[in-house]
N, C-alpha and C positions, 0 to 999 in steps of 0.2 A: 080464574086467570084473566081474562078476555076484560073483567072490571078492574083488574088491576093494572093493566096495559094503558087501560081508557084513561084511568085517573092517572096515571103516570103522564101519559100525553097531554092531558088538561094541565097538569101543573106545571109541566115544559113550556108549554104554549102561554100560560101566564106569566111566569118567568121571564120569556122571552118578550113580551108586551110591556113588562115591567121594564125590563132592561132597555128597552125601545122607547120607552117615555121618558124615561130616564135622561139618556142621551140626548133625544129634544129637547127637554127642561133645562139640561145644561149646558147644548148648545144656546139656546136663547139667554141662558143668563151670561154666559162667557160674550155672547153680542152686546149685550147690555153694558156689560161691564168695558168693553171697548168703546162706547159711544163717550166723547167728550161732554162735559157739563154744557158745554157751550151747543151742541147740538140737542140735548135735553131739554136746555131751557128755550131753545128755539122752537121746541114746538108749540111754545106760549108767544103769545105777544107781548115784546119787549116793554117793560114799564121804563121811565126816565124820570127818577125821582127830582133830577135836578132843574127841572121845568116849571118854573110857577107858573104857569099859565094852566098847567095842567097838574094841579098837585095830587102826589101819589109817594106813598110809604116808600123808605128805601129797605133794604135787607138790612138785617141787624148788623150794628157795626161795633166795633170796642170804641170805647169812652177816648181812647186816645187819638180816634180818629174823628172825632166830632168838630167840625169846623170853630176857631175861635170865636167869630161873630155870631155863632148860632145862641138861640135863646135856649137855655138848659133847663129842662123841667122834671121834676122826678114826682112820682106817683104811686102810692101804697094806701094801705086799707084807711089811714088816717087823712088822707088828700093830696093834693098838691104841693109843692115845693119848688119854687116860690109860687104862691096860690095868685100873684098880680105880677104882670111885667108888661113892658112899655114899648111900644113901636110908633113908628111917623108914618103918617098917613099915605098910602100908595107903595111903601117900602118893601122891597124883597124880604121876605122873614125866612129863616131856616130856625125849624124848631125840632130840639133834640129831647125826646121822651124816653125815659127810664123808669123801667118798673122794679120795683124792690121786692115785691112779694105775692104779685100773682099776676093775672091776666088783666087787661086793661086795654077800653078803646075810648080815644079823647075826639069828642066832637065840639064842633062851636054851635050854639044857639041859632043866630043869625043865618038866614036865608043867604044872603050873601057870602058865606063861609059855609056852606053846606058842602061842599069838596072836599074840605079838609077834613080827613079823618086819619086817623094814627092807631093801629093797633100794636100792643106791645106784650110780650110775654114775660115772666118773671124773668129778674136780671137782664131781660134785652134792653139795648137802647136802639132807636131807630129814629129816624131822621123824614121831615117833610117840608117840602118847599114851598111858599105862596108869597101872594101879594095881601100886604095888608088892605082893609078896605081905605076906598079915599074918603068917607064919611070920617069925622073924628067922632069918638065916643068909646063907651065900656062895651066889650064883647065877651060877653060869659061863654066858657067853655065848660065840658062836664065830661064825666064818666060815662058811657052810653052802654050801660049794660044793666040788668034787672037787680035791684037791691043795691045800686051804687049810682045813682042817679044823684044823691045828695053829695058827691065828692064834686066840687066845683070850682073854677078859678076865673080870673078875668084879664083879659088882653085890652088894656088902654092903647087906644090910637089917638096920638097927640096930633 
């Protein structure tokens, strides 16, 4: 009989502990749910994708939110479309990249454009703003992912 009472006491204690942990977790979940997105994002340093002096990718945007003046590129396993675009030397460039079938990271080969990197997931469109180099010429961009480095394009600076 003593063993049965001990077993019952242990079961009751374990049940109470589980209930306590559940209540604690539920409270934490509710607290997180009450936090606004701004508070959560505020835990990280904000990124201003609109500053061409410090190129940074935007969050995904709807195709209808892409500025009319943006250079629009799409990328797939067959390459970039268009594979060539032209800009003026020193001009502010807004590049919109859409991935159609997978994940891609666009980078430029030129060291002067090393800060320009734009990663997109399948079906996503993201923006990045930067200044075109002041030196005229052809600037090659490519997909910076193993096995996909052959996907290339050119930005021609006039």
